[in-house]
C-alpha positions in Angstrom: 0.0 0.0 0.0 1.1 3.5 -0.8 0.6 6.1 1.9 0.6 9.9 1.2 1.8 10.6 4.7 5.6 10.4 4.8 6.8 7.3 6.7 10.5 7.5 7.6 12.6 4.4 6.8 12.7 2.1 9.8 9.6 3.6 11.3 7.5 1.4 13.7 4.3 2.9 12.3 3.8 2.2 8.5 0.4 2.1 6.9 0.2 -1.6 7.7 0.3 -0.9 11.4 -2.0 1.9 12.5 -1.8 1.3 16.3 -4.2 3.1 18.6 -3.2 5.4 21.4 -4.4 8.4 23.5 -2.7 11.8 23.0 -2.8 15.4 24.2 -1.1 18.5 22.9 0.4 21.6 24.4 -2.4 23.8 23.3 -5.0 21.6 25.1 -3.0 19.5 27.7 -6.1 18.4 29.6 -8.0 17.2 26.5 -7.3 13.6 25.7 -8.0 12.3 22.2 -7.8 8.9 20.5 -5.3 8.7 17.7 -3.5 6.3 15.4 0.2 6.5 14.7 1.3 6.8 11.1 5.0 7.4 10.4 6.2 10.4 12.5 2.6 11.6 13.0 -0.4 11.0 15.1 -3.8 11.1 13.3 -6.3 12.6 15.7 -9.4 10.5 15.4 -11.5 12.9 17.4 -10.9 15.5 14.7 -11.9 13.0 12.0 -14.6 11.1 13.8 -17.3 12.6 11.5 -15.7 10.9 8.5 -16.5 7.4 9.8 -19.7 5.7 8.4 -20.7 4.0 11.6 -22.3 6.2 14.2 -21.1 3.9 17.0 -17.5 4.4 15.9 -18.0 8.1 15.6 -19.2 8.2 19.2 -16.4 5.9 20.4 -13.7 8.1 18.9 -15.1 11.2 20.7 -14.1 9.5 24.0 -10.9 10.1 26.0 -10.0 6.4 26.2 -10.3 3.4 23.9 -12.7 1.4 26.1 -15.9 2.3 24.2 -14.3 1.5 20.9 -12.9 -1.8 22.3 -16.4 -2.8 23.4 -17.7 -2.6 19.8 -16.2 -5.9 18.7 -14.2 -7.2 15.7 -16.5 -6.1 12.9 -16.3 -2.4 14.1 -12.5 -2.6 14.6 -11.9 -4.0 11.1 -14.3 -1.5 9.5 -12.7 1.5 11.2 -9.2 0.2 10.3 -10.3 -0.1 6.7 -11.6 3.4 6.6 -8.5 4.9 8.1 -6.4 3.0 5.7 -8.5 4.3 2.8 -8.1 7.9 4.0 -4.3 7.6 4.2 -3.8 5.8 0.8 -6.1 7.8 -1.4 -5.4 11.4 -2.4 -9.2 11.7 -3.2 -10.1 11.1 0.5 -11.7 13.9 2.5 -8.8 13.9 4.8 -6.3 14.6 2.0 -8.6 17.0 0.1 -9.4 19.2 3.1 -6.2 21.1 3.9 -7.5 22.6 7.1 -8.7 19.2 8.4 -5.4 17.6 7.4 -3.4 20.3 9.2 -5.5 19.9 12.3 -5.6 16.1 12.4 -2.1 15.2 11.5 0.2 16.1 14.5 3.9 15.4 14.7 4.6 12.7 17.3 7.2 15.0 18.8 4.4 17.4 19.7 2.1 15.0 21.5 2.0 13.6 25.0 1.0 10.0 25.3 -1.4 8.7 28.0 -2.8 5.4 29.1 -4.7 4.0 26.1 -7.6 2.6 28.2 -9.1 2.7 31.7 -7.9 -0.6 33.0 -10.5 -2.2 35.3 -8.7 -5.4 36.0 -5.2 -6.7 35.3 -4.0 -10.4 35.3 -0.5 -11.5 34.9 0.2 -15.0 33.6 3.3 -17.2 33.8 3.3 -18.7 30.3 6.9 -19.0 29.2 8.2 -22.5 29.7 11.9 -21.4 29.6 11.3 -18.7 32.2 9.3 -21.0 34.5 11.9 -23.7 34.2 14.8 -21.3 35.0 13.1 -20.0 38.1 12.1 -23.5 39.1 15.7 -24.7 38.8 16.9 -21.8 40.9 14.6 -22.4 43.8 13.6 -26.0 43.7 16.2 -27.8 41.6 16.1 -29.3 38.1 14.0 -32.3 39.0 11.2 -30.2 40.3 11.5 -27.1 38.1 7.9 -27.1 36.8 5.1 -27.4 39.3 2.7 -30.3 38.5 -0.1 -28.0 37.2 2.1 -25.9 34.9 1.6 -27.8 31.6 -2.1 -28.3 32.3 -3.3 -24.7 32.7 -2.1 -21.1 32.2 -0.9 -20.1 35.7 -1.7 -16.5 36.6 -2.4 -14.1 39.4 -4.5 -11.0 39.8 -2.4 -7.8 39.7 -2.9 -4.2 40.6 -4.5 -2.1 37.8 -4.1 1.3 39.5 -0.2 1.2 39.4 0.0 0.4 35.7 1.6 3.5 34.0 2.4 4.6 30.5 5.9 4.5 29.1 8.1 7.4 30.3 6.6 7.5 33.8 9.3 7.3 36.5 8.8 4.9 39.5 10.2 4.9 43.0 12.2 2.0 44.3 9.8 0.1 46.5 10.3 -0.6 50.2 8.9 -3.6 52.1 9.8 -6.5 54.3 12.7 -8.7 53.4 14.4 -11.6 55.2 17.8 -13.1 54.8 18.1 -16.8 54.1 19.5 -17.5 57.6 16.8 -19.2 59.6 17.6 -17.1 62.6 17.3 -13.9 60.8 14.3 -11.6 61.4 12.5 -9.7 58.7 13.5 -6.0 58.2 11.9 -3.1 56.4 14.1 -1.6 53.7 14.3 -0.5 50.1 14.4 -3.5 47.7 18.0 -4.5 47.0 17.2 -6.8 44.1 14.9 -4.8 41.9 14.3 -6.4 38.5 12.5 -5.9 35.2 10.4 -8.5 33.5 10.2 -8.5 29.7 6.5 -9.1 28.9 3.8 -8.4 26.5 0.1 -7.9 27.3 -3.2 -7.8 25.4 -6.3 -5.7 25.9 -9.7 -7.3 26.1 -12.1 -5.8 23.7 -15.8 -7.0 23.8 -16.4 -8.8 27.2 -18.6 -11.6 28.3 -21.5 -11.9 30.6 -21.0 -13.2 34.1 -21.4 -16.9 34.1 -20.8 -17.3 30.3 -17.2 -18.4 29.5 -15.3 -17.4 26.4 -14.5 -20.5 24.3 -10.8 -20.8 23.2 -12.0 -21.2 19.6 -13.7 -17.8 19.7 -11.3 -16.0 22.0 -9.8 -14.0 19.2 -13.1 -12.1 18.8 -12.4 -10.6 22.3 -8.8 -9.7 21.9 -8.3 -6.1 20.7 -4.5 -5.6 20.5 -1.1 -5.8 22.2 1.4 -3.7 24.1 4.9 -4.1 25.5 5.1 -4.5 29.2 7.7 -4.2 32.0 6.4 -6.0 35.1 8.8 -4.5 37.6 9.6 -6.9 40.4 11.2 -6.5 43.8 12.7 -10.0 44.1 13.7 -9.8 47.8 10.2 -8.6 48.9 8.6 -11.2 46.6 10.7 -14.0 48.0 9.6 -13.4 51.6 5.9 -12.6 51.0 4.8 -15.0 48.2 4.1 -18.1 50.4 1.3 -19.2 50.4 -0.7 -16.9 48.2 1.8 -15.6 45.6 2.9 -12.1 44.4 1.8 -9.0 46.3 3.9 -6.0 47.3 6.9 -7.2 45.2 4.8 -6.6 42.1 2.1 -4.0 42.7 4.3 -0.9 43.0 4.4 -0.3 39.3 4.0 -1.9 35.8 5.0 0.0 32.6 3.2 -0.5 29.2 3.9 1.0 25.8 1.3 3.7 24.8 0.4 2.4 21.3 -1.9 -0.6 21.0 -1.0 -2.7 18.0 -4.1 -4.5 16.7 -4.4 -8.2 16.0 -5.2 -7.4 12.4 -1.8 -5.7 12.0 -0.1 -8.7 13.7 -2.0 -11.4 11.7 0.7 -11.7 9.0 3.3 -12.6 11.6 1.5 -15.5 13.2 3.6 -18.6 13.6 2.7 -22.2 14.8 1.8 -22.5 18.4 4.1 -24.4 20.8 3.7 -28.1 20.9 1.9 -28.9 24.2 2.6 -32.2 25.8 0.4 -33.4 27.5 -2.4 -32.1 25.3 -4.5 -29.6 27.4 -8.1 -30.2 28.3 -10.7 -29.6 25.5 -11.7 -26.1 26.7 -8.1 -25.0 26.1 -7.6 -26.4 22.6 -7.6 -24.4 19.4 -6.2 -25.2 16.0 -5.4 -21.8 14.6 -1.9 -20.3 14.9 -2.1 -17.6 17.6 1.6 -17.1 18.5 3.5 -14.3 16.9 7.0 -13.6 15.7 7.6 -10.4 17.7 11.3 -9.6 18.2 11.9 -8.1 21.6 14.9 -6.5 23.3 15.6 -4.8 26.7 18.3 -2.1 27.2 19.4 -0.4 30.4 20.8 3.1 30.6 22.6 4.0 33.9 22.7 7.7 34.9 26.4 7.9 33.9 26.0 6.1 30.6 26.0 7.9 27.2 23.8 5.2 25.6 21.8 2.3 26.8 23.3 -1.2 26.7 21.2 -4.1 25.4 21.0 -6.9 28.0 18.7 -9.4 26.3 17.0 -10.2 23.0 14.0 -12.5 23.0 10.9 -13.3 21.0 7.2 -13.6 21.8 7.1 -16.8 19.7 8.7 -18.6 22.7 5.4 -18.6 24.6 4.0 -22.0 25.7 0.4 -20.9 26.4 -1.4 -18.7 23.8 -3.4 -15.5 24.4 -6.5 -17.4 23.4 -5.8 -20.1 26.0 -5.2 -17.5 28.6 -8.5 -15.7 28.0 -10.4 -19.0 27.8 -9.0 -20.2 31.1 -9.5 -16.8 32.8 -13.2 -16.9 31.9 -13.9 -20.7 32.0 -15.4 -20.4 35.5 -17.8 -17.6 34.3 -15.5 -14.7 35.2 -16.8 -11.7 33.3 -14.1 -9.9 31.3 -14.6 -6.2 30.4 -13.4 -3.9 27.7 -10.0 -2.5 28.7 -9.0 -5.4 31.0 -5.3 -6.2 30.6 -3.9 -9.7 30.5 -0.1 -10.1 30.5 2.1 -12.9 29.2 4.4 -13.3 32.1 8.2 -13.0 31.6 9.2 -14.0 28.0 12.4 -16.0 28.0 13.9 -18.1 25.2 16.1 -21.2 25.5 19.4 -19.3 25.3 20.9 -17.3 28.0 21.0 -14.3 25.7 17.2 -14.4 25.5 16.4 -14.6 29.2 13.7 -12.1 30.1 14.7 -10.9 33.6 17.8 -10.0 35.5 17.0 -12.8 38.0 17.8 -15.2 35.1 20.5 -13.1 33.4 22.5 -12.8 36.7 21.3 -16.3 37.7 20.0 -15.1 41.1 22.8 -12.6 41.5 25.7 -15.0 41.0 27.1 -13.3 37.9 27.2 -9.9 36.4 25.5 -8.5 33.4 27.7 -6.3 31.1 26.0 -3.1 30.0 29.0 -1.8 28.1 31.4 1.1 28.8 32.5 -0.6 32.0 29.0 -0.7 33.5 27.8 -4.0 35.0 24.7 -5.0 36.9 23.2 -7.8 38.8 19.9 -6.0 39.5 18.6 -2.4 38.8 20.3 0.6 40.4 18.6 3.9 41.3 18.3 6.2 38.2 18.6 3.3 35.8 16.3 3.6 32.8 15.0 0.3 31.4 13.8 0.4 27.8 11.8 -2.4 26.1 11.3 -2.4 22.4 9.6 -4.8 20.0 8.7 -5.2 16.4 7.7 -7.7 13.7 9.4 -7.6 10.3 8.9 -9.5 7.0 8.9 -8.8 3.3 10.0 -5.2 3.9 7.2 -4.4 6.3 8.0 -3.5 9.9 5.2 -3.5 12.5 6.6 -1.9 15.7 5.3 -1.1 19.2 7.5 1.9 20.0 8.9 1.4 23.5 8.0 0.8 27.1 10.5 2.8 29.2 10.8 3.8 32.8 13.4 5.1 35.2 13.8 4.0 38.8 14.1 6.8 41.3 15.4 6.4 44.8 13.0 5.0 47.4 10.8 7.5 49.4 12.1 7.7 53.0 9.5 6.6 55.5 9.4 7.9 59.1 8.2 5.6 61.9 
């Protein structure tokens, strides 16, 4: 397809992508509008809402978040995408022909501020990478008991904290909490986390939901999946280690989670689908689906210390390493009748590959702090230091087409002192 908006070489946002986000501009900083990214511009869909043929879509793009549009379902998503594509590929379109509208609606990305794309009502984090689960299991239970007995039978997950999910670029404070040394005689202490970590993840937004008591079948789960973002599920390993028995993650996870601002649709990702992981044993019938719903998404994580001129890449992985698919995650989440809602966010869990260079966390890269990670320029790490910025990037690429996610970045500020 030929687009009349200039798309720089190597851009994450060609005409084949058109990811959705929420923007504001300096002239109206409190007014949030839905947009799509195209090249080095954001196309303001609030300004062009009147051009859509569907009244429900027009109304949805007048909102400050994507939730209402997400609720409309796949037919509306595909129709809107087709109309936007037509505007941007035809010089006869109303958008191209109306110079005043074009000037108002096409805004340089350098001039916009990005916001959370949706109001997230609920957030669930899964644990669906077999390499990551195996690595962590070996560290803490030994090779013979690396995977728990249930792991290959269901997508393990936990309910996270939606209120502390932030958009890329938002700084976070180093968390404080209880930690305890391995010595049996040691007593727990309150302190800033000493083993702060990133987790390389991706997540998907639920679009149309389901009624309470009516599960979403795996074979139709794609109808409820709107699009994907990059995610950094920040983790305080020492806090998590002391607190997680018997109910799992809590304060070691809920202090902050970073996502990328642009939501890449499943229509844009469809050409990059690859065969699903071979699952042995075969899961129960409600978790089975035959269509490929794993994607070749290249991922990398870089860290920039406060004295570093440029970030150093610490890992390169790929979403195709996932064992459980997004369709299986959604089917399992709702199989008991749990009602999903537009804007709910479901995360993959840490994405690790089989090679050390593709491990998705510092816990694995440093093998529980027993070795250092080289950032370049003489900088090494075992875990994240204050004022480190962690940057996650991801993209698909084939036949000269690049579908990118932008980045999910965040800086860790020193802990907030607490007086007792």
